[in-house]
TIMI-807344 format. One record per residue: residue number from 1; x, y, z of N, C-alpha, C in turn; residue in one letter. Coordinates in Angstrom, 2 decimals. Layout:
+------+---------+---------+---------+---------+---------+---------+---------+---------+---------+-------+
! vodo !     n_x !     n_y !     n_z !    ca_x !    ca_y !    ca_z !     c_x !     c_y !     c_z ! vexpa !
+------+---------+---------+---------+---------+---------+---------+---------+---------+---------+-------+
!  NUM !       X !       Y !       Z !       X !       Y !       Z !       X !       Y !       Z !     A !
...
+------+---------+---------+---------+---------+---------+---------+---------+---------+---------+-------+
// end
This chain:
+------+---------+---------+---------+---------+---------+---------+---------+---------+---------+-------+
! vodo !     n_x !     n_y !     n_z !    ca_x !    ca_y !    ca_z !     c_x !     c_y !     c_z ! vexpa !
+------+---------+---------+---------+---------+---------+---------+---------+---------+---------+-------+
!    1 !    0.85 !   -1.17 !    0.00 !    0.00 !    0.00 !    0.00 !    0.89 !    1.23 !    0.00 !     M !
!    2 !    0.65 !    2.18 !   -0.91 !    1.44 !    3.41 !   -0.99 !    1.00 !    4.36 !    0.11 !     A !
!    3 !    1.96 !    5.15 !    0.59 !    1.68 !    6.11 !    1.65 !    2.00 !    7.50 !    1.16 !     H !
!    4 !    1.22 !    8.44 !    1.59 !    1.45 !    9.83 !    1.23 !    2.64 !   10.34 !    2.04 !     D !
!    5 !    3.73 !   10.77 !    1.39 !    4.91 !   11.24 !    2.11 !    4.60 !   12.41 !    3.05 !     P !
!    6 !    3.64 !   13.25 !    2.67 !    3.27 !   14.37 !    3.55 !    2.65 !   13.83 !    4.83 !     V !
!    7 !    1.74 !   12.87 !    4.69 !    1.12 !   12.27 !    5.87 !    2.18 !   11.59 !    6.75 !     D !
!    8 !    3.14 !   10.89 !    6.13 !    4.21 !   10.25 !    6.89 !    4.99 !   11.28 !    7.69 !     D !
!    9 !    5.30 !   12.42 !    7.09 !    6.06 !   13.46 !    7.78 !    5.27 !   14.03 !    8.96 !     E !
!   10 !    3.98 !   14.23 !    8.77 !    3.12 !   14.73 !    9.86 !    3.10 !   13.71 !   11.00 !     V !
!   11 !    2.97 !   12.44 !   10.67 !    2.97 !   11.38 !   11.69 !    4.30 !   11.36 !   12.44 !     L !
!   12 !    5.41 !   11.41 !   11.73 !    6.72 !   11.40 !   12.39 !    6.86 !   12.61 !   13.29 !     I !
!   13 !    6.46 !   13.78 !   12.81 !    6.51 !   14.99 !   13.65 !    5.75 !   14.77 !   14.95 !     D !
!   14 !    4.54 !   14.24 !   14.83 !    3.69 !   14.05 !   16.01 !    4.30 !   13.04 !   16.98 !     R !
!   15 !    4.76 !   11.90 !   16.46 !    5.31 !   10.88 !   17.34 !    6.57 !   11.36 !   18.07 !     L !
!   16 !    7.40 !   12.10 !   17.38 !    8.64 !   12.56 !   18.01 !    8.43 !   13.74 !   18.94 !     L !
!   17 !    7.53 !   14.64 !   18.61 !    7.35 !   15.86 !   19.39 !    6.44 !   15.69 !   20.60 !     A !
!   18 !    5.63 !   14.64 !   20.61 !    4.71 !   14.42 !   21.72 !    5.33 !   13.41 !   22.69 !     T !
!   19 !    5.66 !   13.83 !   23.92 !    6.26 !   12.87 !   24.86 !    5.37 !   11.64 !   25.02 !     P !
!   20 !    6.01 !   10.49 !   24.95 !    5.26 !    9.25 !   25.05 !    6.11 !    8.12 !   25.59 !     G !
!   21 !    5.51 !    6.95 !   25.67 !    6.17 !    5.74 !   26.16 !    6.54 !    4.89 !   24.95 !     H !
!   22 !    7.84 !    4.69 !   24.76 !    8.36 !    3.91 !   23.64 !    8.90 !    2.58 !   24.16 !     W !
!   23 !    8.41 !    1.49 !   23.62 !    8.96 !    0.16 !   23.88 !   10.00 !   -0.09 !   22.79 !     A !
!   24 !   11.27 !   -0.23 !   23.20 !   12.35 !   -0.38 !   22.23 !   12.73 !   -1.86 !   22.17 !     V !
!   25 !   12.22 !   -2.54 !   21.14 !   12.39 !   -3.99 !   21.01 !   13.76 !   -4.28 !   20.40 !     V !
!   26 !   14.56 !   -5.05 !   21.14 !   15.92 !   -5.37 !   20.71 !   16.96 !   -4.53 !   21.44 !     G !
!   27 !   16.54 !   -3.71 !   22.39 !   17.47 !   -2.85 !   23.13 !   18.23 !   -3.67 !   24.16 !     L !
!   28 !   19.56 !   -3.64 !   24.03 !   20.43 !   -4.35 !   24.97 !   21.38 !   -3.34 !   25.63 !     S !
!   29 !   22.28 !   -3.85 !   26.42 !   23.27 !   -2.99 !   27.09 !   24.47 !   -2.69 !   26.21 !     T !
!   30 !   24.51 !   -3.20 !   25.00 !   25.66 !   -3.01 !   24.11 !   25.63 !   -1.61 !   23.50 !     D !
!   31 !   26.56 !   -0.73 !   23.92 !   26.54 !    0.65 !   23.42 !   26.90 !    0.76 !   21.94 !     P !
!   32 !   27.43 !   -0.30 !   21.35 !   27.76 !   -0.28 !   19.92 !   26.53 !   -0.51 !   19.04 !     A !
!   33 !   25.45 !   -0.98 !   19.61 !   24.24 !   -1.27 !   18.84 !   23.43 !    0.02 !   18.62 !     R !
!   34 !   22.86 !    0.20 !   17.44 !   22.08 !    1.42 !   17.16 !   20.95 !    1.68 !   18.16 !     P !
!   35 !   20.30 !    0.63 !   18.63 !   19.19 !    0.81 !   19.57 !   19.63 !    1.53 !   20.84 !     A !
!   36 !   20.86 !    1.32 !   21.23 !   21.38 !    1.94 !   22.46 !   21.40 !    3.46 !   22.32 !     H !
!   37 !   21.97 !    3.95 !   21.23 !   22.04 !    5.40 !   21.01 !   20.69 !    6.02 !   20.72 !     G !
!   38 !   19.88 !    5.34 !   19.95 !   18.56 !    5.88 !   19.61 !   17.70 !    5.98 !   20.86 !     V !
!   39 !   17.74 !    4.97 !   21.72 !   16.91 !    5.03 !   22.93 !   17.37 !    6.14 !   23.87 !     S !
!   40 !   18.68 !    6.38 !   23.94 !   19.19 !    7.50 !   24.75 !   18.68 !    8.82 !   24.17 !     A !
!   41 !   18.68 !    8.93 !   22.85 !   18.17 !   10.13 !   22.20 !   16.69 !   10.32 !   22.52 !     Y !
!   42 !   15.90 !    9.24 !   22.44 !   14.48 !    9.34 !   22.75 !   14.26 !    9.87 !   24.16 !     L !
!   43 !   15.05 !    9.39 !   25.11 !   14.95 !    9.90 !   26.48 !   15.31 !   11.39 !   26.52 !     Q !
!   44 !   16.35 !   11.75 !   25.81 !   16.83 !   13.14 !   25.79 !   15.74 !   14.11 !   25.32 !     Q !
!   45 !   14.92 !   13.67 !   24.37 !   13.88 !   14.57 !   23.86 !   12.53 !   14.40 !   24.58 !     I !
!   46 !   12.54 !   13.67 !   25.70 !   11.37 !   13.65 !   26.57 !   10.51 !   12.41 !   26.60 !     G !
!   47 !   10.95 !   11.36 !   25.92 !   10.17 !   10.13 !   25.92 !   10.63 !    9.20 !   27.04 !     H !
!   48 !    9.72 !    8.35 !   27.49 !   10.04 !    7.26 !   28.41 !   10.29 !    6.03 !   27.56 !     T !
!   49 !   11.30 !    5.25 !   27.92 !   11.57 !    4.03 !   27.17 !   11.46 !    2.81 !   28.07 !     I !
!   50 !   11.13 !    1.69 !   27.46 !   11.21 !    0.39 !   28.11 !   11.98 !   -0.53 !   27.18 !     T !
!   51 !   13.13 !   -1.05 !   27.65 !   13.86 !   -2.04 !   26.84 !   13.06 !   -3.34 !   26.76 !     P !
!   52 !   12.96 !   -3.90 !   25.56 !   12.30 !   -5.20 !   25.37 !   13.34 !   -6.11 !   24.72 !     V !
!   53 !   13.75 !   -7.10 !   25.48 !   14.87 !   -7.96 !   25.05 !   14.77 !   -9.28 !   25.82 !     H !
!   54 !   15.18 !  -10.40 !   25.23 !   15.10 !  -11.68 !   25.95 !   15.83 !  -11.68 !   27.30 !     P !
!   55 !   16.88 !  -10.87 !   27.44 !   17.62 !  -10.81 !   28.71 !   17.01 !   -9.80 !   29.69 !     A !
!   56 !   16.04 !   -9.01 !   29.25 !   15.39 !   -7.98 !   30.06 !   16.40 !   -7.13 !   30.83 !     A !
!   57 !   17.34 !   -6.50 !   30.12 !   18.38 !   -5.74 !   30.80 !   17.90 !   -4.39 !   31.33 !     P !
!   58 !   18.67 !   -3.84 !   32.25 !   18.50 !   -2.47 !   32.71 !   19.32 !   -1.62 !   31.74 !     L !
!   59 !   18.67 !   -0.70 !   31.03 !   19.36 !    0.15 !   30.05 !   18.93 !    1.59 !   30.27 !     V !
!   60 !   19.90 !    2.49 !   30.32 !   19.63 !    3.92 !   30.52 !   18.74 !    4.13 !   31.75 !     H !
!   61 !   18.96 !    3.32 !   32.78 !   18.21 !    3.45 !   34.02 !   16.81 !    2.88 !   33.99 !     G !
!   62 !   16.44 !    2.23 !   32.90 !   15.09 !    1.70 !   32.77 !   15.12 !    0.18 !   32.78 !     M !
!   63 !   14.25 !   -0.42 !   33.58 !   14.18 !   -1.87 !   33.68 !   13.59 !   -2.46 !   32.41 !     A !
!   64 !   14.20 !   -3.54 !   31.94 !   13.73 !   -4.20 !   30.74 !   12.69 !   -5.26 !   31.02 !     G !
!   65 !   12.03 !   -5.66 !   29.95 !   11.06 !   -6.76 !   29.99 !   11.37 !   -7.70 !   28.83 !     V !
!   66 !   10.85 !   -8.91 !   28.90 !   11.11 !   -9.85 !   27.81 !   10.06 !   -9.80 !   26.71 !     T !
!   67 !    8.87 !   -9.27 !   27.04 !    7.77 !   -9.21 !   26.07 !    7.00 !   -7.91 !   26.26 !     R !
!   68 !    6.38 !   -7.44 !   25.19 !    5.57 !   -6.24 !   25.29 !    4.47 !   -6.37 !   26.33 !     L !
!   69 !    3.90 !   -7.55 !   26.44 !    2.78 !   -7.75 !   27.38 !    3.19 !   -7.58 !   28.84 !     S !
!   70 !    4.47 !   -7.53 !   29.13 !    4.94 !   -7.32 !   30.51 !    5.05 !   -5.85 !   30.88 !     E !
!   71 !    4.84 !   -4.96 !   29.94 !    4.96 !   -3.53 !   30.21 !    3.70 !   -3.05 !   30.90 !     I !
!   72 !    3.87 !   -2.46 !   32.10 !    2.69 !   -1.92 !   32.78 !    2.26 !   -0.61 !   32.12 !     P !
!   73 !    0.99 !   -0.45 !   31.94 !    0.49 !    0.80 !   31.37 !    0.55 !    0.83 !   29.86 !     G !
!   74 !    0.08 !    1.94 !   29.30 !   -0.01 !    2.04 !   27.84 !    1.35 !    2.25 !   27.17 !     P !
!   75 !    1.45 !    1.79 !   25.94 !    2.64 !    1.98 !   25.11 !    2.21 !    2.81 !   23.91 !     V !
!   76 !    2.92 !    3.90 !   23.69 !    2.59 !    4.76 !   22.56 !    3.23 !    4.26 !   21.27 !     D !
!   77 !    4.52 !    3.90 !   21.33 !    5.24 !    3.49 !   20.12 !    6.05 !    2.23 !   20.42 !     V !
!   78 !    5.96 !    1.25 !   19.55 !    6.80 !    0.07 !   19.60 !    7.85 !    0.25 !   18.51 !     V !
!   79 !    9.10 !    0.41 !   18.94 !   10.22 !    0.69 !   18.03 !   10.98 !   -0.61 !   17.79 !     D !
!   80 !   11.05 !   -1.04 !   16.53 !   11.54 !   -2.38 !   16.19 !   13.00 !   -2.39 !   15.72 !     L !
!   81 !   13.88 !   -2.83 !   16.60 !   15.30 !   -3.02 !   16.30 !   15.61 !   -4.51 !   16.24 !     F !
!   82 !   14.84 !   -5.27 !   15.51 !   15.03 !   -6.71 !   15.41 !   15.02 !   -7.11 !   13.94 !     I !
!   83 !   15.44 !   -8.33 !   13.69 !   15.47 !   -8.84 !   12.32 !   14.06 !   -8.86 !   11.74 !     A !
!   84 !   13.97 !   -8.53 !   10.47 !   12.67 !   -8.50 !    9.79 !   11.90 !   -9.80 !    9.96 !     S !
!   85 !   12.59 !  -10.92 !    9.99 !   11.94 !  -12.22 !   10.13 !   11.19 !  -12.38 !   11.45 !     A !
!   86 !   11.55 !  -11.58 !   12.47 !   10.92 !  -11.68 !   13.79 !    9.85 !  -10.62 !   14.02 !     R !
!   87 !    9.70 !   -9.72 !   13.09 !    8.83 !   -8.56 !   13.28 !    7.35 !   -8.93 !   13.39 !     V !
!   88 !    6.89 !   -9.87 !   12.58 !    5.46 !  -10.18 !   12.55 !    4.87 !  -10.50 !   13.90 !     G !
!   89 !    5.53 !  -11.36 !   14.65 !    5.02 !  -11.74 !   15.97 !    5.00 !  -10.55 !   16.94 !     A !
!   90 !    6.00 !   -9.69 !   16.84 !    6.06 !   -8.53 !   17.73 !    4.96 !   -7.52 !   17.35 !     V !
!   91 !    4.73 !   -7.34 !   16.09 !    3.64 !   -6.45 !   15.66 !    2.30 !   -7.00 !   16.14 !     V !
!   92 !    2.11 !   -8.30 !   16.05 !    0.87 !   -8.89 !   16.56 !    0.72 !   -8.63 !   18.06 !     D !
!   93 !    1.82 !   -8.71 !   18.79 !    1.77 !   -8.42 !   20.23 !    1.50 !   -6.94 !   20.47 !     E !
!   94 !    2.07 !   -6.07 !   19.65 !    1.80 !   -4.63 !   19.77 !    0.32 !   -4.34 !   19.59 !     A !
!   95 !   -0.28 !   -5.00 !   18.62 !   -1.72 !   -4.86 !   18.38 !   -2.48 !   -5.35 !   19.61 !     I !
!   96 !   -2.08 !   -6.49 !   20.14 !   -2.78 !   -7.10 !   21.28 !   -2.72 !   -6.23 !   22.53 !     A !
!   97 !   -1.62 !   -5.51 !   22.74 !   -1.52 !   -4.67 !   23.95 !   -2.12 !   -3.29 !   23.76 !     I !
!   98 !   -2.56 !   -2.99 !   22.54 !   -3.16 !   -1.70 !   22.29 !   -2.17 !   -0.57 !   22.06 !     G !
!   99 !   -0.98 !   -0.89 !   21.58 !   -0.01 !    0.16 !   21.26 !   -0.63 !    1.09 !   20.22 !     A !
!  100 !   -0.17 !    2.34 !   20.21 !   -0.72 !    3.31 !   19.27 !    0.01 !    3.33 !   17.94 !     R !
!  101 !    1.31 !    2.97 !   17.95 !    2.10 !    3.06 !   16.73 !    3.20 !    2.00 !   16.74 !     A !
!  102 !    3.64 !    1.65 !   15.54 !    4.79 !    0.75 !   15.37 !    5.77 !    1.46 !   14.45 !     V !
!  103 !    7.05 !    1.49 !   14.88 !    8.09 !    2.16 !   14.12 !    9.08 !    1.10 !   13.64 !     W !
!  104 !    9.12 !    0.89 !   12.32 !   10.04 !   -0.07 !   11.71 !   11.34 !    0.68 !   11.41 !     F !
!  105 !   12.40 !    0.28 !   12.07 !   13.69 !    0.94 !   11.89 !   14.23 !    0.77 !   10.47 !     Q !
!  106 !   15.26 !    1.50 !   10.16 !   15.92 !    1.39 !    8.86 !   16.26 !   -0.06 !    8.57 !     L !
!  107 !   15.84 !   -0.55 !    7.42 !   16.15 !   -1.91 !    7.01 !   15.26 !   -2.99 !    7.58 !     G !
!  108 !   14.31 !   -2.63 !    8.42 !   13.38 !   -3.61 !    9.02 !   12.09 !   -3.56 !    8.21 !     V !
!  109 !   11.74 !   -4.70 !    7.59 !   10.58 !   -4.72 !    6.70 !    9.75 !   -5.99 !    6.88 !     H !
!  110 !    8.46 !   -5.82 !    6.86 !    7.51 !   -6.94 !    6.81 !    6.19 !   -6.33 !    6.37 !     D !
!  111 !    5.94 !   -6.37 !    5.07 !    4.75 !   -5.72 !    4.51 !    3.46 !   -6.25 !    5.12 !     A !
!  112 !    3.39 !   -7.55 !    5.34 !    2.17 !   -8.13 !    5.92 !    1.95 !   -7.61 !    7.34 !     A !
!  113 !    3.01 !   -7.51 !    8.13 !    2.90 !   -6.99 !    9.49 !    2.51 !   -5.51 !    9.48 !     A !
!  114 !    3.08 !   -4.76 !    8.55 !    2.72 !   -3.35 !    8.41 !    1.22 !   -3.23 !    8.12 !     E !
!  115 !    0.73 !   -4.04 !    7.19 !   -0.69 !   -4.02 !    6.83 !   -1.58 !   -4.40 !    8.01 !     D !
!  116 !   -1.16 !   -5.42 !    8.77 !   -1.95 !   -5.82 !    9.96 !   -2.02 !   -4.70 !   10.97 !     R !
!  117 !   -0.90 !   -4.02 !   11.19 !   -0.87 !   -2.92 !   12.15 !   -1.81 !   -1.79 !   11.70 !     A !
!  118 !   -1.73 !   -1.43 !   10.43 !   -2.61 !   -0.37 !    9.92 !   -4.08 !   -0.79 !   10.01 !     R !
!  119 !   -4.37 !   -2.03 !    9.65 !   -5.75 !   -2.52 !    9.71 !   -6.29 !   -2.48 !   11.13 !     A !
!  120 !   -5.39 !   -2.64 !   12.11 !   -5.80 !   -2.61 !   13.52 !   -5.87 !   -1.18 !   14.06 !     A !
!  121 !   -5.54 !   -0.19 !   13.21 !   -5.65 !    1.20 !   13.63 !   -4.38 !    1.81 !   14.18 !     G !
!  122 !   -3.27 !    1.10 !   14.12 !   -2.01 !    1.65 !   14.60 !   -1.39 !    2.55 !   13.54 !     L !
!  123 !   -0.71 !    3.58 !   13.98 !    0.11 !    4.37 !   13.08 !    1.36 !    3.56 !   12.78 !     D !
!  124 !    1.88 !    3.68 !   11.56 !    3.04 !    2.89 !   11.14 !    4.06 !    3.80 !   10.46 !     V !
!  125 !    5.30 !    3.72 !   10.94 !    6.43 !    4.40 !   10.29 !    7.38 !    3.30 !    9.83 !     V !
!  126 !    7.84 !    3.41 !    8.58 !    8.66 !    2.36 !    7.99 !    9.97 !    2.94 !    7.45 !     V !
!  127 !   11.05 !    2.22 !    7.75 !   12.37 !    2.50 !    7.19 !   12.87 !    3.90 !    7.54 !     D !
!  128 !   12.65 !    4.28 !    8.77 !   13.13 !    5.57 !    9.28 !   13.76 !    5.34 !   10.64 !     R !
!  129 !   14.60 !    6.28 !   11.06 !   15.23 !    6.24 !   12.38 !   14.76 !    7.46 !   13.16 !     C !
!  130 !   14.23 !    7.26 !   14.38 !   13.74 !    8.41 !   15.14 !   14.85 !    9.41 !   15.48 !     P !
!  131 !   16.06 !    8.95 !   15.70 !   17.14 !    9.89 !   16.02 !   17.50 !   10.74 !   14.80 !     A !
!  132 !   17.59 !   10.13 !   13.65 !   17.87 !   10.88 !   12.42 !   16.74 !   11.87 !   12.15 !     I !
!  133 !   15.51 !   11.39 !   12.24 !   14.35 !   12.24 !   11.96 !   14.23 !   13.37 !   12.99 !     E !
!  134 !   14.47 !   13.07 !   14.25 !   14.38 !   14.08 !   15.29 !   15.44 !   15.16 !   15.14 !     G !
!  135 !   16.65 !   14.75 !   14.85 !   17.71 !   15.75 !   14.66 !   17.46 !   16.59 !   13.41 !     R !
!  136 !   16.92 !   15.98 !   12.40 !   16.56 !   16.72 !   11.19 !   15.51 !   17.79 !   11.50 !     R !
!  137 !   14.72 !   17.55 !   12.53 !   13.68 !   18.47 !   12.95 !   14.14 !   19.37 !   14.10 !     R !
!  138 !   15.42 !   19.33 !   14.43 !   16.02 !   20.12 !   15.53 !   15.37 !   19.81 !   16.89 !     D !
!  139 !   15.09 !   18.54 !   17.13 !   14.52 !   18.11 !   18.42 !   15.62 !   17.60 !   19.35 !     L !
!  140 !   16.65 !   18.30 !   19.52 !   17.69 !   17.89 !   20.48 !   18.92 !   17.33 !   19.85 !     G !
+------+---------+---------+---------+---------+---------+---------+---------+---------+---------+-------+
// end
């Protein structure tokens, strides 16, 4: 399904500029991994993060969980730093917990999962990085 680039830009602006709760799937304690820097940036611009990783690590002072369903309270954005082959199940879980949006990081693709998320009413951002987009918008 084609997306209007203007609508995508408005959505990205809203998600980045409105403080929210981001579940960062694939976030570990490894500072060399992109998720580590991006999640720190998200905190810097006013978002709350929850690391979602099989080891459930403590990252940037925030306790991790192994699954989205373990996060107490609402989740605004599920940020996907995992292999495309694993995305479908996580998107289904995001839908099940009532997340508002799913953000597919650069290089993370699953058209069927994207379609399911949209059909369930979630906002979807594909092949973008919140840190790159936020800095491009002078958000810290």
